[in-house]
All heavy atoms as TSV, in Angstrom:
chain	resi	resn	atom	element	x	y	z
A	1	MET	N	N	0.839	-1.176	-0.025
A	1	MET	CA	C	-0.024	-0.033	0.021
A	1	MET	C	C	0.875	1.241	0.020
A	1	MET	O	O	1.885	1.337	0.729
A	1	MET	CB	C	-0.902	-0.026	1.210
A	1	MET	CG	C	-1.803	1.147	1.335
A	1	MET	SD	S	-2.961	0.918	2.640
A	1	MET	CE	C	-4.422	1.465	1.826
A	2	MET	N	N	0.522	2.197	-0.840
A	2	MET	CA	C	1.348	3.418	-0.937
A	2	MET	C	C	0.907	4.375	0.163
A	2	MET	O	O	-0.246	4.505	0.523
A	2	MET	CB	C	1.083	4.085	-2.292
A	2	MET	CG	C	1.591	3.319	-3.480
A	2	MET	SD	S	1.261	4.169	-5.022
A	2	MET	CE	C	2.258	5.630	-4.791
A	3	LYS	N	N	1.950	5.049	0.749
A	3	LYS	CA	C	1.645	6.067	1.741
A	3	LYS	C	C	1.427	7.393	1.052
A	3	LYS	O	O	2.057	7.793	0.109
A	3	LYS	CB	C	2.885	6.206	2.683
A	3	LYS	CG	C	3.213	4.975	3.462
A	3	LYS	CD	C	4.390	5.206	4.372
A	3	LYS	CE	C	4.767	3.972	5.101
A	3	LYS	NZ	N	5.935	4.183	5.961
A	4	PRO	N	N	0.318	8.113	1.554
A	4	PRO	CA	C	0.090	9.436	0.936
A	4	PRO	C	C	1.284	10.379	1.247
A	4	PRO	O	O	1.846	10.390	2.365
A	4	PRO	CB	C	-1.152	9.877	1.583
A	4	PRO	CG	C	-1.345	9.039	2.797
A	4	PRO	CD	C	-0.590	7.777	2.558
A	5	ASN	N	N	1.637	11.210	0.313
A	5	ASN	CA	C	2.738	12.127	0.470
A	5	ASN	C	C	2.234	13.521	0.152
A	5	ASN	O	O	1.766	13.714	-1.020
A	5	ASN	CB	C	3.884	11.703	-0.424
A	5	ASN	CG	C	5.143	12.568	-0.186
A	5	ASN	OD1	O	5.107	13.590	0.479
A	5	ASN	ND2	N	6.210	12.133	-0.816
A	6	LEU	N	N	2.375	14.446	1.019
A	6	LEU	CA	C	1.946	15.813	0.761
A	6	LEU	C	C	2.816	16.558	-0.292
A	6	LEU	O	O	2.379	17.463	-0.865
A	6	LEU	CB	C	1.936	16.634	2.080
A	6	LEU	CG	C	1.017	16.170	3.144
A	6	LEU	CD1	C	1.209	16.993	4.426
A	6	LEU	CD2	C	-0.435	16.345	2.657
A	7	PHE	N	N	3.992	16.049	-0.490
A	7	PHE	CA	C	4.928	16.688	-1.371
A	7	PHE	C	C	5.156	15.903	-2.652
A	7	PHE	O	O	6.164	16.076	-3.385
A	7	PHE	CB	C	6.265	16.932	-0.656
A	7	PHE	CG	C	6.148	17.787	0.578
A	7	PHE	CD1	C	6.184	17.137	1.786
A	7	PHE	CD2	C	5.832	19.121	0.472
A	7	PHE	CE1	C	6.045	17.901	2.967
A	7	PHE	CE2	C	5.683	19.912	1.661
A	7	PHE	CZ	C	5.792	19.283	2.874
A	8	ALA	N	N	4.247	15.018	-3.016
A	8	ALA	CA	C	4.413	14.161	-4.190
A	8	ALA	C	C	4.494	15.019	-5.467
A	8	ALA	O	O	5.308	14.654	-6.298
A	8	ALA	CB	C	3.237	13.186	-4.286
A	9	ALA	N	N	3.685	16.040	-5.574
A	9	ALA	CA	C	3.827	16.884	-6.849
A	9	ALA	C	C	5.121	17.564	-6.959
A	9	ALA	O	O	5.711	17.535	-8.094
A	9	ALA	CB	C	2.636	17.934	-6.840
A	10	GLN	N	N	5.683	18.090	-5.855
A	10	GLN	CA	C	6.985	18.696	-5.940
A	10	GLN	C	C	8.104	17.728	-6.238
A	10	GLN	O	O	8.980	18.029	-7.009
A	10	GLN	CB	C	7.261	19.478	-4.649
A	10	GLN	CG	C	6.451	20.714	-4.382
A	10	GLN	CD	C	5.193	20.419	-3.711
A	10	GLN	OE1	O	4.854	19.209	-3.403
A	10	GLN	NE2	N	4.404	21.433	-3.427
A	11	GLU	N	N	7.997	16.542	-5.609
A	11	GLU	CA	C	8.978	15.531	-5.863
A	11	GLU	C	C	8.953	14.997	-7.295
A	11	GLU	O	O	10.014	14.829	-7.925
A	11	GLU	CB	C	8.780	14.329	-4.878
A	11	GLU	CG	C	9.128	14.701	-3.476
A	11	GLU	CD	C	8.717	13.616	-2.512
A	11	GLU	OE1	O	8.264	12.494	-2.945
A	11	GLU	OE2	O	8.940	13.791	-1.291
A	12	ARG	N	N	7.771	14.907	-7.847
A	12	ARG	CA	C	7.654	14.537	-9.282
A	12	ARG	C	C	8.257	15.551	-10.158
A	12	ARG	O	O	8.906	15.254	-11.131
A	12	ARG	CB	C	6.159	14.311	-9.600
A	12	ARG	CG	C	5.901	13.887	-11.004
A	12	ARG	CD	C	4.422	13.646	-11.226
A	12	ARG	NE	N	4.137	13.256	-12.609
A	12	ARG	CZ	C	4.046	14.117	-13.589
A	12	ARG	NH1	N	4.173	15.403	-13.402
A	12	ARG	NH2	N	3.862	13.692	-14.817
A	13	GLU	N	N	7.973	16.811	-9.862
A	13	GLU	CA	C	8.551	17.901	-10.696
A	13	GLU	C	C	10.081	17.937	-10.630
A	13	GLU	O	O	10.709	18.131	-11.682
A	13	GLU	CB	C	8.017	19.298	-10.199
A	13	GLU	CG	C	8.385	20.445	-11.023
A	13	GLU	CD	C	7.741	20.381	-12.356
A	13	GLU	OE1	O	6.617	19.862	-12.537
A	13	GLU	OE2	O	8.280	20.995	-13.330
A	14	VAL	N	N	10.677	17.657	-9.454
A	14	VAL	CA	C	12.120	17.588	-9.355
A	14	VAL	C	C	12.680	16.415	-10.170
A	14	VAL	O	O	13.646	16.554	-10.850
A	14	VAL	CB	C	12.525	17.428	-7.864
A	14	VAL	CG1	C	14.003	17.111	-7.707
A	14	VAL	CG2	C	12.181	18.703	-7.097
A	15	LYS	N	N	11.992	15.281	-10.097
A	15	LYS	CA	C	12.416	14.120	-10.872
A	15	LYS	C	C	12.358	14.385	-12.434
A	15	LYS	O	O	13.318	14.079	-13.136
A	15	LYS	CB	C	11.584	12.866	-10.593
A	15	LYS	CG	C	11.845	12.254	-9.211
A	15	LYS	CD	C	10.994	11.032	-8.994
A	15	LYS	CE	C	11.222	10.484	-7.623
A	15	LYS	NZ	N	10.319	9.303	-7.412
A	16	LEU	N	N	11.274	15.026	-12.822
A	16	LEU	CA	C	11.138	15.397	-14.264
A	16	LEU	C	C	12.247	16.330	-14.663
A	16	LEU	O	O	12.779	16.247	-15.770
A	16	LEU	CB	C	9.760	15.981	-14.501
A	16	LEU	CG	C	8.603	14.951	-14.630
A	16	LEU	CD1	C	7.290	15.665	-14.800
A	16	LEU	CD2	C	8.821	13.987	-15.758
A	17	THR	N	N	12.565	17.302	-13.853
A	17	THR	CA	C	13.547	18.275	-14.183
A	17	THR	C	C	14.946	17.574	-14.268
A	17	THR	O	O	15.688	17.863	-15.241
A	17	THR	CB	C	13.596	19.375	-13.081
A	17	THR	OG1	O	12.307	19.977	-12.985
A	17	THR	CG2	C	14.627	20.442	-13.385
A	18	LYS	N	N	15.204	16.653	-13.414
A	18	LYS	CA	C	16.477	15.954	-13.485
A	18	LYS	C	C	16.554	15.062	-14.702
A	18	LYS	O	O	17.639	14.929	-15.324
A	18	LYS	CB	C	16.605	15.086	-12.231
A	18	LYS	CG	C	17.005	15.821	-11.007
A	18	LYS	CD	C	17.177	14.877	-9.778
A	18	LYS	CE	C	17.460	15.662	-8.560
A	18	LYS	NZ	N	17.579	14.771	-7.353
A	19	LEU	N	N	15.431	14.546	-15.166
A	19	LEU	CA	C	15.372	13.603	-16.338
A	19	LEU	C	C	15.449	14.457	-17.632
A	19	LEU	O	O	15.735	13.955	-18.665
A	19	LEU	CB	C	14.154	12.795	-16.343
A	19	LEU	CG	C	14.103	11.651	-15.276
A	19	LEU	CD1	C	12.705	10.999	-15.295
A	19	LEU	CD2	C	15.204	10.687	-15.519
A	20	GLY	N	N	15.073	15.760	-17.495
A	20	GLY	CA	C	15.015	16.553	-18.707
A	20	GLY	C	C	13.701	16.621	-19.334
A	20	GLY	O	O	13.480	16.100	-20.418
A	21	ASP	N	N	12.726	17.172	-18.661
A	21	ASP	CA	C	11.343	17.240	-19.159
A	21	ASP	C	C	11.276	18.068	-20.431
A	21	ASP	O	O	11.689	19.182	-20.514
A	21	ASP	CB	C	10.447	17.860	-18.091
A	21	ASP	CG	C	8.968	17.842	-18.477
A	21	ASP	OD1	O	8.609	17.168	-19.410
A	21	ASP	OD2	O	8.199	18.584	-17.766
A	22	ALA	N	N	10.783	17.378	-21.457
A	22	ALA	CA	C	10.753	18.051	-22.839
A	22	ALA	C	C	9.828	19.227	-22.788
A	22	ALA	O	O	10.149	20.264	-23.554
A	22	ALA	CB	C	10.261	17.040	-23.863
A	23	LEU	N	N	8.767	19.235	-22.061
A	23	LEU	CA	C	7.900	20.419	-22.043
A	23	LEU	C	C	8.494	21.591	-21.397
A	23	LEU	O	O	8.247	22.717	-21.784
A	23	LEU	CB	C	6.592	20.031	-21.348
A	23	LEU	CG	C	5.580	19.169	-22.113
A	23	LEU	CD1	C	4.338	18.827	-21.267
A	23	LEU	CD2	C	5.162	19.817	-23.436
A	24	GLN	N	N	9.338	21.433	-20.391
A	24	GLN	CA	C	10.025	22.504	-19.785
A	24	GLN	C	C	10.993	23.129	-20.757
A	24	GLN	O	O	11.171	24.309	-20.809
A	24	GLN	CB	C	10.780	22.053	-18.504
A	24	GLN	CG	C	9.863	21.733	-17.372
A	24	GLN	CD	C	10.593	21.308	-16.129
A	24	GLN	OE1	O	11.777	20.891	-16.201
A	24	GLN	NE2	N	9.944	21.313	-14.962
A	25	VAL	N	N	11.696	22.287	-21.518
A	25	VAL	CA	C	12.644	22.835	-22.495
A	25	VAL	C	C	11.886	23.604	-23.583
A	25	VAL	O	O	12.274	24.690	-23.987
A	25	VAL	CB	C	13.502	21.688	-23.119
A	25	VAL	CG1	C	14.350	22.176	-24.224
A	25	VAL	CG2	C	14.301	20.991	-22.035
A	26	LEU	N	N	10.753	23.017	-24.049
A	26	LEU	CA	C	9.948	23.639	-25.079
A	26	LEU	C	C	9.325	24.981	-24.597
A	26	LEU	O	O	9.286	25.892	-25.357
A	26	LEU	CB	C	8.866	22.683	-25.544
A	26	LEU	CG	C	8.061	23.057	-26.707
A	26	LEU	CD1	C	8.925	23.224	-27.960
A	26	LEU	CD2	C	6.958	22.035	-26.984
A	27	GLU	N	N	9.012	25.003	-23.334
A	27	GLU	CA	C	8.417	26.227	-22.752
A	27	GLU	C	C	9.406	27.399	-22.806
A	27	GLU	O	O	8.996	28.571	-22.796
A	27	GLU	CB	C	7.940	25.900	-21.342
A	27	GLU	CG	C	7.121	26.978	-20.698
A	27	GLU	CD	C	6.573	26.556	-19.374
A	27	GLU	OE1	O	7.281	25.909	-18.633
A	27	GLU	OE2	O	5.410	26.894	-19.084
A	28	ARG	N	N	10.681	27.095	-22.737
A	28	ARG	CA	C	11.692	28.184	-22.827
A	28	ARG	C	C	11.703	28.849	-24.205
A	28	ARG	O	O	12.120	29.973	-24.327
A	28	ARG	CB	C	13.061	27.617	-22.543
A	28	ARG	CG	C	13.284	27.179	-21.137
A	28	ARG	CD	C	14.704	26.715	-20.912
A	28	ARG	NE	N	14.809	25.804	-19.805
A	28	ARG	CZ	C	15.554	24.724	-19.760
A	28	ARG	NH1	N	16.413	24.499	-20.819
A	28	ARG	NH2	N	15.515	23.926	-18.762
A	29	HIS	N	N	11.275	28.137	-25.176
A	29	HIS	CA	C	11.363	28.610	-26.551
A	29	HIS	C	C	10.002	29.026	-27.205
A	29	HIS	O	O	9.978	29.707	-28.196
A	29	HIS	CB	C	12.008	27.554	-27.479
A	29	HIS	CG	C	13.355	27.132	-27.008
A	29	HIS	ND1	N	14.501	27.896	-27.155
A	29	HIS	CD2	C	13.785	26.032	-26.362
A	29	HIS	CE1	C	15.543	27.292	-26.627
A	29	HIS	NE2	N	15.101	26.143	-26.139
A	30	VAL	N	N	8.942	28.536	-26.589
A	30	VAL	CA	C	7.567	28.817	-27.144
A	30	VAL	C	C	6.737	29.541	-26.135
A	30	VAL	O	O	6.667	29.137	-24.986
A	30	VAL	CB	C	6.850	27.485	-27.576
A	30	VAL	CG1	C	5.514	27.770	-28.023
A	30	VAL	CG2	C	7.664	26.727	-28.566
A	31	ASP	N	N	6.196	30.649	-26.537
A	31	ASP	CA	C	5.323	31.448	-25.694
A	31	ASP	C	C	3.879	30.894	-25.884
A	31	ASP	O	O	3.138	31.239	-26.785
A	31	ASP	CB	C	5.324	32.890	-26.069
A	31	ASP	CG	C	4.526	33.724	-25.098
A	31	ASP	OD1	O	3.986	33.213	-24.152
A	31	ASP	OD2	O	4.398	34.936	-25.369
A	32	PHE	N	N	3.483	29.909	-24.993
A	32	PHE	CA	C	2.187	29.256	-25.170
A	32	PHE	C	C	1.025	30.172	-24.937
A	32	PHE	O	O	0.006	29.951	-25.522
A	32	PHE	CB	C	2.144	28.029	-24.184
A	32	PHE	CG	C	2.993	26.855	-24.625
A	32	PHE	CD1	C	4.121	26.596	-23.939
A	32	PHE	CD2	C	2.669	26.125	-25.722
A	32	PHE	CE1	C	4.949	25.508	-24.322
A	32	PHE	CE2	C	3.448	25.088	-26.150
A	32	PHE	CZ	C	4.612	24.775	-25.432
A	33	VAL	N	N	1.178	31.195	-24.134
A	33	VAL	CA	C	0.082	32.140	-23.892
A	33	VAL	C	C	-0.191	32.898	-25.190
A	33	VAL	O	O	-1.372	33.030	-25.590
A	33	VAL	CB	C	0.435	33.126	-22.745
A	33	VAL	CG1	C	-0.625	34.181	-22.577
A	33	VAL	CG2	C	0.526	32.345	-21.422
A	34	ALA	N	N	0.823	33.394	-25.851
A	34	ALA	CA	C	0.666	34.077	-27.093
A	34	ALA	C	C	0.143	33.168	-28.178
A	34	ALA	O	O	-0.726	33.553	-28.973
A	34	ALA	CB	C	1.943	34.667	-27.541
A	35	LEU	N	N	0.516	31.897	-28.220
A	35	LEU	CA	C	0.041	30.949	-29.132
A	35	LEU	C	C	-1.465	30.652	-28.924
A	35	LEU	O	O	-2.232	30.627	-29.872
A	35	LEU	CB	C	0.810	29.592	-28.991
A	35	LEU	CG	C	0.419	28.488	-29.918
A	35	LEU	CD1	C	0.643	28.911	-31.376
A	35	LEU	CD2	C	1.202	27.241	-29.562
A	36	ALA	N	N	-1.849	30.549	-27.659
A	36	ALA	CA	C	-3.261	30.388	-27.364
A	36	ALA	C	C	-4.098	31.577	-27.746
A	36	ALA	O	O	-5.245	31.421	-28.317
A	36	ALA	CB	C	-3.446	30.074	-25.872
A	37	ASP	N	N	-3.545	32.765	-27.556
A	37	ASP	CA	C	-4.272	33.981	-27.978
A	37	ASP	C	C	-4.457	34.020	-29.482
A	37	ASP	O	O	-5.471	34.378	-30.011
A	37	ASP	CB	C	-3.518	35.252	-27.513
A	37	ASP	CG	C	-3.623	35.430	-25.952
A	37	ASP	OD1	O	-4.578	34.824	-25.409
A	37	ASP	OD2	O	-2.747	36.141	-25.434
A	38	ALA	N	N	-3.348	33.637	-30.215
A	38	ALA	CA	C	-3.475	33.626	-31.697
A	38	ALA	C	C	-4.496	32.596	-32.154
A	38	ALA	O	O	-5.235	32.875	-33.106
A	38	ALA	CB	C	-2.077	33.340	-32.227
A	39	VAL	N	N	-4.550	31.455	-31.527
A	39	VAL	CA	C	-5.548	30.472	-31.944
A	39	VAL	C	C	-6.974	30.970	-31.631
A	39	VAL	O	O	-7.846	30.782	-32.457
A	39	VAL	CB	C	-5.203	29.116	-31.210
A	39	VAL	CG1	C	-6.429	28.132	-31.325
A	39	VAL	CG2	C	-4.006	28.521	-31.710
A	40	ASP	N	N	-7.128	31.552	-30.494
A	40	ASP	CA	C	-8.456	32.146	-30.178
A	40	ASP	C	C	-8.867	33.209	-31.110
A	40	ASP	O	O	-10.067	33.338	-31.464
A	40	ASP	CB	C	-8.498	32.596	-28.698
A	40	ASP	CG	C	-8.529	31.515	-27.730
A	40	ASP	OD1	O	-8.903	30.326	-28.035
A	40	ASP	OD2	O	-8.181	31.816	-26.530
A	41	THR	N	N	-7.984	34.011	-31.539
A	41	THR	CA	C	-8.241	35.091	-32.552
A	41	THR	C	C	-8.578	34.494	-33.906
A	41	THR	O	O	-9.515	34.922	-34.566
A	41	THR	CB	C	-7.069	36.048	-32.655
A	41	THR	OG1	O	-6.773	36.560	-31.364
A	41	THR	CG2	C	-7.342	37.135	-33.597
A	42	ALA	N	N	-7.806	33.471	-34.330
A	42	ALA	CA	C	-8.025	32.888	-35.615
A	42	ALA	C	C	-9.296	32.051	-35.730
A	42	ALA	O	O	-9.924	32.037	-36.788
A	42	ALA	CB	C	-6.834	32.051	-36.060
A	43	VAL	N	N	-9.607	31.378	-34.662
A	43	VAL	CA	C	-10.757	30.465	-34.649
A	43	VAL	C	C	-11.644	30.845	-33.411
A	43	VAL	O	O	-11.546	30.229	-32.404
A	43	VAL	CB	C	-10.333	29.029	-34.589
A	43	VAL	CG1	C	-11.545	28.101	-34.744
A	43	VAL	CG2	C	-9.308	28.725	-35.618
A	44	PRO	N	N	-12.478	31.850	-33.579
A	44	PRO	CA	C	-13.314	32.222	-32.415
A	44	PRO	C	C	-14.286	31.131	-32.008
A	44	PRO	O	O	-14.729	30.285	-32.866
A	44	PRO	CB	C	-14.055	33.456	-32.870
A	44	PRO	CG	C	-13.933	33.464	-34.346
A	44	PRO	CD	C	-12.773	32.639	-34.775
A	45	ARG	N	N	-14.617	31.063	-30.771
A	45	ARG	CA	C	-15.541	30.072	-30.304
A	45	ARG	C	C	-16.931	30.546	-30.477
A	45	ARG	O	O	-17.270	31.710	-30.562
A	45	ARG	CB	C	-15.328	29.828	-28.799
A	45	ARG	CG	C	-13.933	29.299	-28.471
A	45	ARG	CD	C	-13.742	29.242	-26.977
A	45	ARG	NE	N	-12.397	28.988	-26.683
A	45	ARG	CZ	C	-11.961	27.924	-25.976
A	45	ARG	NH1	N	-12.873	27.193	-25.388
A	45	ARG	NH2	N	-10.705	27.739	-25.737
A	46	LEU	N	N	-17.847	29.562	-30.612
A	46	LEU	CA	C	-19.250	29.876	-30.803
A	46	LEU	C	C	-19.850	30.494	-29.538
A	46	LEU	O	O	-19.295	30.267	-28.459
A	46	LEU	CB	C	-20.043	28.599	-31.191
A	46	LEU	CG	C	-19.564	27.908	-32.444
A	46	LEU	CD1	C	-20.327	26.584	-32.640
A	46	LEU	CD2	C	-19.782	28.786	-33.665
A	47	GLY	N	N	-20.929	31.215	-29.724
A	47	GLY	CA	C	-21.570	31.795	-28.526
A	47	GLY	C	C	-22.147	30.699	-27.621
A	47	GLY	O	O	-22.432	29.626	-28.027
A	48	ARG	N	N	-22.349	31.105	-26.423
A	48	ARG	CA	C	-22.943	30.188	-25.442
A	48	ARG	C	C	-24.329	30.586	-25.040
A	48	ARG	O	O	-24.827	30.252	-23.961
A	48	ARG	CB	C	-22.077	30.182	-24.189
A	48	ARG	CG	C	-20.671	29.648	-24.480
A	48	ARG	CD	C	-19.883	29.297	-23.270
A	48	ARG	NE	N	-20.679	28.530	-22.329
A	48	ARG	CZ	C	-20.661	28.696	-21.031
A	48	ARG	NH1	N	-19.862	29.568	-20.455
A	48	ARG	NH2	N	-21.401	27.997	-20.220
A	49	GLU	N	N	-25.072	31.230	-25.953
A	49	GLU	CA	C	-26.446	31.605	-25.646
A	49	GLU	C	C	-27.355	30.444	-25.330
A	49	GLU	O	O	-28.315	30.544	-24.593
A	49	GLU	CB	C	-27.043	32.415	-26.796
A	49	GLU	CG	C	-26.375	33.745	-27.063
A	49	GLU	CD	C	-25.028	33.522	-27.942
A	49	GLU	OE1	O	-24.929	32.602	-28.645
A	49	GLU	OE2	O	-24.208	34.468	-27.795
A	50	ARG	N	N	-27.026	29.303	-25.929
A	50	ARG	CA	C	-27.879	28.169	-25.751
A	50	ARG	C	C	-27.496	27.378	-24.555
A	50	ARG	O	O	-28.066	26.286	-24.225
A	50	ARG	CB	C	-27.813	27.244	-27.014
A	50	ARG	CG	C	-28.353	27.951	-28.173
A	50	ARG	CD	C	-28.235	27.101	-29.422
A	50	ARG	NE	N	-29.043	25.896	-29.308
A	50	ARG	CZ	C	-29.004	24.850	-30.106
A	50	ARG	NH1	N	-28.185	24.869	-31.104
A	50	ARG	NH2	N	-29.781	23.833	-29.898
A	51	GLY	N	N	-26.473	27.803	-23.751
A	51	GLY	CA	C	-26.089	27.107	-22.549
A	51	GLY	C	C	-25.097	26.037	-22.902
A	51	GLY	O	O	-24.382	26.076	-23.873
A	52	GLY	N	N	-24.933	25.088	-22.017
A	52	GLY	CA	C	-24.049	24.026	-22.221
A	52	GLY	C	C	-22.757	24.122	-21.359
A	52	GLY	O	O	-22.604	25.049	-20.569
A	53	ARG	N	N	-21.876	23.177	-21.600
A	53	ARG	CA	C	-20.622	23.159	-20.808
A	53	ARG	C	C	-19.718	24.315	-21.192
A	53	ARG	O	O	-19.540	24.595	-22.339
A	53	ARG	CB	C	-19.941	21.839	-21.100
A	53	ARG	CG	C	-18.711	21.645	-20.350
A	53	ARG	CD	C	-17.999	20.347	-20.848
A	53	ARG	NE	N	-16.738	20.269	-20.191
A	53	ARG	CZ	C	-16.342	19.258	-19.450
A	53	ARG	NH1	N	-17.143	18.237	-19.276
A	53	ARG	NH2	N	-15.193	19.282	-18.838
A	54	PRO	N	N	-19.009	24.896	-20.222
A	54	PRO	CA	C	-18.048	25.941	-20.550
A	54	PRO	C	C	-16.867	25.383	-21.369
A	54	PRO	O	O	-16.549	24.219	-21.181
A	54	PRO	CB	C	-17.509	26.433	-19.197
A	54	PRO	CG	C	-18.433	25.879	-18.164
A	54	PRO	CD	C	-19.131	24.767	-18.778
A	55	PRO	N	N	-16.322	26.091	-22.291
A	55	PRO	CA	C	-15.272	25.589	-23.117
A	55	PRO	C	C	-14.019	25.401	-22.326
A	55	PRO	O	O	-13.801	26.102	-21.360
A	55	PRO	CB	C	-15.085	26.682	-24.182
A	55	PRO	CG	C	-15.573	27.894	-23.551
A	55	PRO	CD	C	-16.711	27.491	-22.652
A	56	PHE	N	N	-13.136	24.509	-22.773
A	56	PHE	CA	C	-11.822	24.315	-22.137
A	56	PHE	C	C	-10.985	25.475	-22.558
A	56	PHE	O	O	-11.046	25.962	-23.660
A	56	PHE	CB	C	-11.181	23.017	-22.610
A	56	PHE	CG	C	-11.825	21.758	-22.068
A	56	PHE	CD1	C	-12.589	20.965	-22.874
A	56	PHE	CD2	C	-11.588	21.403	-20.768
A	56	PHE	CE1	C	-13.132	19.820	-22.318
A	56	PHE	CE2	C	-12.153	20.284	-20.231
A	56	PHE	CZ	C	-12.935	19.466	-21.031
A	57	PRO	N	N	-10.167	25.965	-21.628
A	57	PRO	CA	C	-9.236	27.025	-21.991
A	57	PRO	C	C	-8.183	26.513	-23.008
A	57	PRO	O	O	-7.729	25.360	-22.937
A	57	PRO	CB	C	-8.582	27.435	-20.684
A	57	PRO	CG	C	-8.708	26.277	-19.817
A	57	PRO	CD	C	-9.978	25.560	-20.233
A	58	THR	N	N	-7.763	27.379	-23.860
A	58	THR	CA	C	-6.684	27.016	-24.837
A	58	THR	C	C	-5.345	27.359	-24.287
A	58	THR	O	O	-5.195	28.083	-23.432
A	58	THR	CB	C	-6.962	27.617	-26.217
A	58	THR	OG1	O	-7.075	29.031	-26.045
A	58	THR	CG2	C	-8.113	27.101	-26.902
């Protein structure tokens, strides 16, 4: 049985950093916020007048 660990997320991040997480390297070169803004501008979402589930953030 696994013991719950309050610091599991931080320990996982440290391990990924030591292994060379590809997303961390990519994040240094790509501005994902600007990319998401460009996608939202190029492909606007439909209106929500009819209700429904909120869209996932890009």
